[in-house]
C-alpha positions in Angstrom: 84.1 52.1 115.0 85.1 51.9 111.3 87.4 49.2 110.0 90.2 51.1 108.1 90.9 49.2 105.0 93.2 51.9 103.6 95.7 50.7 106.2 95.0 46.9 106.3 94.5 46.4 102.6 95.7 49.6 100.9 95.6 48.3 97.3 91.9 47.6 97.1 89.7 50.1 95.2 86.2 48.7 96.1 84.7 47.1 99.2 81.4 46.0 100.5 80.1 47.7 103.7 77.0 48.4 105.8 75.7 51.8 106.8 75.9 52.3 110.5 74.4 55.7 110.6 73.3 58.6 108.4 72.5 62.1 109.5 72.3 65.5 107.8 75.0 68.0 108.6 73.0 71.3 109.0 76.0 73.5 108.3 77.1 72.0 105.0 73.9 70.4 103.9 75.8 67.1 103.2 74.8 63.7 104.7 77.3 62.3 107.2 77.4 58.6 106.6 79.4 56.1 108.9 80.1 52.7 107.5 81.4 49.6 109.3 84.4 49.5 106.9 85.9 51.7 104.3 89.0 52.3 102.1 88.3 56.1 101.9 91.1 57.9 103.7 89.8 60.8 105.9 91.6 64.2 106.0 94.6 64.2 108.4 98.3 64.5 108.7 98.5 67.3 106.2 96.8 65.2 103.6 93.3 65.9 102.1 90.7 63.2 102.2 90.1 60.6 99.4 87.2 61.0 97.0 84.9 58.3 95.8 81.3 57.1 95.8 78.9 54.8 97.5 76.7 52.5 95.3 73.5 50.9 96.7 70.1 49.7 95.7 67.3 51.7 97.3 64.6 49.5 98.8 66.1 46.4 97.3 65.3 47.7 93.8 67.2 46.4 90.7 68.5 49.8 89.7 71.7 51.0 91.5 72.1 54.5 92.8 75.4 56.2 93.2 76.1 58.8 95.9 79.2 61.0 95.7 81.7 61.2 98.6 82.9 64.8 98.7 84.9 64.6 101.9 85.8 62.3 104.8 86.9 63.0 108.3 87.5 61.1 111.5 85.1 61.5 114.4 85.3 59.4 117.6 87.3 56.7 115.9 85.0 56.4 112.9 85.3 57.7 109.4 82.5 60.1 108.5 81.8 60.2 104.8 80.2 63.5 103.6 77.8 62.6 100.8 75.3 64.4 98.6 72.4 62.1 99.3 70.9 60.1 102.2 71.4 56.3 102.6 69.4 54.7 105.4 71.2 52.9 108.2 71.4 49.2 107.7 71.8 49.4 103.9 74.4 47.2 102.3 76.5 49.2 100.0 79.6 49.1 97.8 82.3 51.7 98.3 84.3 52.8 95.3 87.5 54.7 95.5 88.5 57.5 93.2 91.9 55.9 92.2 93.3 59.0 90.5 92.8 61.2 93.6 94.4 58.5 95.9 97.4 58.1 93.5 97.9 61.9 93.4 97.8 62.2 97.2 100.1 59.2 97.7 102.6 60.6 95.2 102.7 64.0 97.0 102.9 62.4 100.5 105.6 59.9 99.5 107.5 62.7 97.8 107.3 64.8 100.9 108.8 62.0 103.0 111.7 61.7 100.5 112.4 65.5 100.5 112.0 65.9 104.3 114.2 62.8 105.0 117.0 63.9 102.7 116.9 67.5 103.8 117.4 66.3 107.3 120.2 63.9 106.4 122.0 66.4 104.0 121.6 69.7 105.8 120.1 68.9 109.3 116.9 70.7 108.2 113.8 69.8 110.2 110.4 69.8 108.6 108.2 72.0 110.8 105.1 72.2 108.6 103.6 70.3 105.6 100.6 71.3 103.5 99.1 69.5 100.5 96.7 71.7 98.5 94.8 70.8 95.3 97.6 71.8 93.0 100.7 72.3 95.1 102.5 71.2 98.3 104.7 73.1 100.7 107.2 72.1 103.3 108.5 74.5 106.0 112.1 73.9 107.1 113.5 75.3 110.3 116.7 76.7 108.7 117.5 78.8 105.6 118.4 76.7 102.6 120.2 78.5 99.7 119.6 77.9 96.0 122.6 75.5 95.6 121.3 73.4 98.6 117.8 73.2 97.1 119.2 72.1 93.8 121.3 69.4 95.5 118.2 68.3 97.5 116.1 68.1 94.3 118.7 66.0 92.5 119.0 63.7 95.5 115.2 63.3 95.8 114.8 62.4 92.2 117.7 59.9 92.4 115.8 58.2 95.2 112.7 58.1 93.0 114.6 56.5 90.1 116.1 53.9 92.5 112.6 52.7 93.2 113.3 52.1 96.9 110.9 50.3 99.2 108.3 52.2 101.2 106.8 50.1 104.0 104.8 50.6 107.1 105.1 49.1 110.6 102.5 49.3 113.3 103.9 49.0 116.8 103.4 50.1 120.4 104.1 53.6 121.8 106.7 52.0 124.1 108.6 50.4 121.2 108.3 53.5 119.0 109.8 55.6 121.7 113.0 53.5 121.5 113.4 53.8 117.8 115.6 56.3 115.9 113.1 58.2 113.8 113.2 61.5 112.0 110.0 62.5 113.7 107.8 61.0 116.4 104.3 62.0 117.4 104.4 62.8 121.1 100.9 61.6 121.5 101.5 58.4 119.5 104.5 57.4 121.6 102.8 58.0 124.9 104.4 61.3 126.0 102.6 63.9 128.0 100.4 65.7 125.5 100.8 68.9 127.5 104.6 68.8 127.4 106.1 70.8 124.6 108.5 68.8 122.4 112.0 70.1 121.6 111.2 69.9 117.9 108.0 70.6 116.1 106.0 67.6 115.0 103.9 67.2 111.9 102.8 64.6 109.3 101.0 62.8 112.1 97.5 62.4 113.3 95.6 60.6 116.0 96.8 57.0 116.7 94.7 54.6 114.6 93.0 51.4 115.8 93.9 49.3 117.5 94.1 51.7 120.4 97.6 53.1 121.2 99.1 51.7 118.0 101.8 53.7 116.3 102.2 53.7 112.6 105.8 54.3 111.3 106.7 54.8 107.6 110.1 53.7 106.4 111.7 54.6 103.0 114.6 52.3 102.1 114.4 50.8 105.6 115.1 54.2 107.1 118.1 55.2 105.0 116.0 57.9 103.3 113.3 58.5 105.9 111.6 57.1 109.0 108.6 58.9 110.5 105.4 58.3 112.4 102.7 59.1 109.8 99.0 58.3 109.2 98.8 59.2 105.5 98.6 57.0 102.4 101.8 56.2 100.5 103.1 54.3 97.5 104.7 50.9 97.8 108.0 52.1 96.2 109.5 55.5 95.4 109.4 54.9 91.7 105.7 55.5 91.7 106.3 59.2 92.6 107.5 59.8 89.1 109.2 63.1 89.4 109.7 65.6 92.2 109.8 69.2 91.0 110.7 72.2 93.2 108.6 75.1 91.9 109.5 77.9 94.3 111.2 78.7 97.7 111.5 81.6 100.0 112.9 82.5 103.4 110.1 82.2 105.9 110.1 82.8 109.6 113.8 82.3 109.9 113.7 79.1 107.8 112.6 78.1 104.3 109.2 77.5 102.7 109.5 75.1 99.8 106.9 74.6 97.1 106.9 71.3 95.2 104.8 68.9 93.1 105.2 65.3 92.3 104.0 62.8 89.7 101.2 64.0 87.5 101.3 67.4 89.1 104.9 67.8 88.1 104.1 66.9 84.5 101.3 69.5 84.4 103.6 72.1 86.0 106.4 71.5 83.4 103.9 71.5 80.5 102.5 74.8 81.7 105.9 76.4 81.9 106.9 74.9 78.5 103.8 76.4 76.9 104.5 79.8 78.4 108.2 79.7 77.2 107.2 78.6 73.7 104.6 81.4 73.5 107.1 84.0 74.7 109.8 82.7 72.3 107.3 83.1 69.4 106.3 86.5 70.6 110.0 87.6 70.7 110.8 85.9 67.4 113.7 84.0 69.0 114.7 80.6 70.2 113.8 79.3 73.7 117.5 79.4 74.6 117.9 83.0 73.5 114.7 84.1 75.2 116.3 85.5 78.5 118.7 87.6 76.5 115.8 88.9 74.3 113.7 89.8 77.3 116.7 91.6 79.0 117.3 93.6 75.8 113.7 94.7 75.6 113.7 95.6 79.2 116.9 97.7 78.7 115.3 99.4 75.7 112.1 100.1 77.6 114.0 101.6 80.5 115.9 103.8 78.2 112.7 104.9 76.4 111.0 105.7 79.7 114.0 107.7 80.8 113.9 109.7 77.6 110.1 110.2 77.9 110.5 111.4 81.5 113.1 114.0 80.4 111.0 115.2 77.5 107.9 115.4 79.7 109.9 117.4 82.2 111.1 119.8 79.5 107.5 120.2 78.2 106.3 120.8 81.8 109.0 123.4 82.3 108.0 125.2 79.1 104.3 125.0 80.1 105.1 126.4 83.5 106.9 129.4 82.1 103.9 130.2 79.9 101.4 129.8 82.8 103.6 131.8 85.1 103.7 134.7 82.6 99.9 134.8 82.6 99.5 134.4 86.3 97.6 136.9 88.4 99.5 138.4 91.4 97.6 138.4 94.6 99.4 140.0 97.6 102.7 139.2 96.0 101.8 135.6 95.2 101.6 134.3 91.6 98.3 132.4 91.3 98.0 129.9 88.4 94.7 128.3 87.7 94.5 126.4 84.5 92.5 123.6 82.7 95.1 121.6 80.7 93.1 119.6 78.1 94.6 116.4 77.0 96.9 116.1 80.0 97.3 113.2 82.4 97.4 113.3 86.2 101.2 112.8 85.9 101.4 115.8 83.5 99.7 117.9 86.1 102.2 116.8 88.8 105.2 117.6 86.6 103.9 121.1 85.7 103.0 121.8 89.3 106.5 120.7 90.4 108.1 123.1 87.8 105.9 126.0 88.9 106.6 125.5 92.6 110.1 124.1 92.6 112.3 124.8 95.7 114.6 127.2 93.9 111.7 129.4 92.6 112.2 133.1 93.2 108.5 133.8 92.9 106.0 132.7 95.6 103.4 130.6 93.7 100.2 128.7 94.1 99.1 126.5 91.2 95.7 124.9 90.7 95.8 122.6 87.6 92.9 120.5 86.2 92.7 117.9 83.4 89.3 116.7 82.3 89.0 113.0 81.5 86.5 110.3 81.2 84.2 110.4 84.3 85.5 113.6 85.8 88.6 115.7 86.3 92.1 115.0 87.7 93.5 117.9 89.7 96.8 118.8 91.2 97.4 121.8 93.5 100.8 122.9 94.8 102.6 125.9 96.3 106.0 127.2 97.1 107.1 127.0 100.8 106.8 130.8 101.3 103.2 130.7 99.9 102.3 127.8 102.1 102.6 130.1 105.1 99.4 131.7 104.0 97.6 128.8 102.3 97.6 125.1 102.9 97.1 122.7 100.0 95.6 120.2 102.3 92.9 122.6 103.3 92.4 123.8 99.7 92.1 120.1 98.6 89.3 119.6 101.2 87.4 122.6 99.9 87.7 121.5 96.2 86.5 118.0 97.1 83.5 119.4 98.9 82.5 121.8 96.1 83.2 119.4 93.2 82.4 116.0 94.8 86.0 114.9 94.7 88.4 112.5 96.4 92.0 113.2 97.2 94.5 114.4 99.7 98.0 115.7 100.3 100.1 117.9 102.6 100.9 121.5 103.1 102.7 121.9 99.8 101.0 119.4 97.4 97.6 117.8 97.0 96.2 115.6 94.3 92.8 114.0 93.5 89.9 113.5 91.2 86.4 115.0 90.9 83.3 113.6 89.3 82.5 117.0 87.9 84.1 118.1 84.6 86.0 121.4 85.2 85.6 124.0 82.5 88.0 126.8 81.6 85.5 129.3 82.8 85.8 127.8 86.3 89.4 129.2 86.4 88.4 132.8 85.5 89.7 135.0 88.3 
C-alpha cells in the first residue's frame, strides 16, 4: 500500500521512494509502477491525475535517468504510476511533481467547492455532477438557474476568492462524519449501505483513503462557504483560486449545466475573448463598445440584401419559366420541359421548377432541369399535381440516378440530386 503524501504533506514537490513493483500494461504499452510513497495524486473525485516524473540512477550509475509519469490511478489501495519506461523493483528513486498541473487542478477543484457551496446556500441548488477537463470544468445543478442568478453566484464566488478564506481538511471516522452537517456526504465513506440509494446524488468523492474507513472532509471558511466529503487536492486558501469565470450555461436534464474556469485558465479564456473582440472591432472599423451595434447593423443589412436577392431570383425564375413553357413539347396534354441551364445553381433550378409547376398553374407540367458544374450536374425535376397522377418524380429520380450515376431523392411532386456525368443540351432533345 502506498503512503499518500499528497494528503499528509500536500506542499511538498519532491520525495524519495522505493519501487515496489513494475509491470508493463499490455493495453496502453505504459509501465505500471507502484512506489512505497508518492505525492502524485491519482485520478478520482472528478479530478484528473497529477503529472510528474521519476528520477533514478540505473544500475547505480552516476548519470540520472528521468521517466515521465503520464497518468496515475488507484488500484487495491496503491497508487499506480503509468510511465514511459521500466524501473526495476527495489530501485530507490526521486519523485518530482509537475507543480503547474497540480496548481491548475487545485484551483479548479477549490473553485468548484466555492461555486457549489454558494449555489446551495443562495438558491438551494444541489451539485449532481462535476467534470474537470483539460481546459474547462462543468457542474450540473439539479434546478434551473436563470442568468440573473448565475451572475449573482459568480459575483459571490469571486468575493469569496478575494476574501482569501481558509480551506482546511479534517479526517475523521464514518460514524463522526454521519453526524456532521455537510453539503454532501459519501454514502460509502460514512458507512451507509452501498446498495441503498441516497435521496440526493453524491459526487466529488472517491474511495475512502488510508487509514481504512477514514473520511476526508473539506471545509471552506469553516463550513460557511462549503463543507463536503472529498478526496481531491485543494488550495490552502481561496485567494489562490485567482478568478472564477463562468463561460457558459444551459438548461440540462431539468437543471443547469454550468461551464467555468479558474485561475490561469480564466486568464487564458479572457485573453482569448479579448483578442477576438479586438480583431472584430478592427474588422468593423469601430470601437469595442460599439461592436455589438455594428454587428447588428451588418446583420440587418445582410438580411435585407438576402430578401432582395430572393425576390430578384424569383422574378428571374418566373421569366425563365415563361420562356421554357412557351417552348415546351406537349405530350398527351402535359407540357414537358427539359432544359440544361448553364451557369445556374441548384437553388436556381429549384426556383424555376417551382414557377413551372406552381399550384395555381393551369397547364399540367413536368420539368426536368439540369445545371452542369464542377464534378457533374445538379438536377431538379418537378411536376404539377395533375401530372403526378401519370408520372412520379421519385420514380423518375431513381431512373436518372441509375442512368447517370447520380444521387438524390424526393417525393411524388419534386426530386433533386446530383450526377457525376455532365449533362449536355443534346441530352434534352426530344
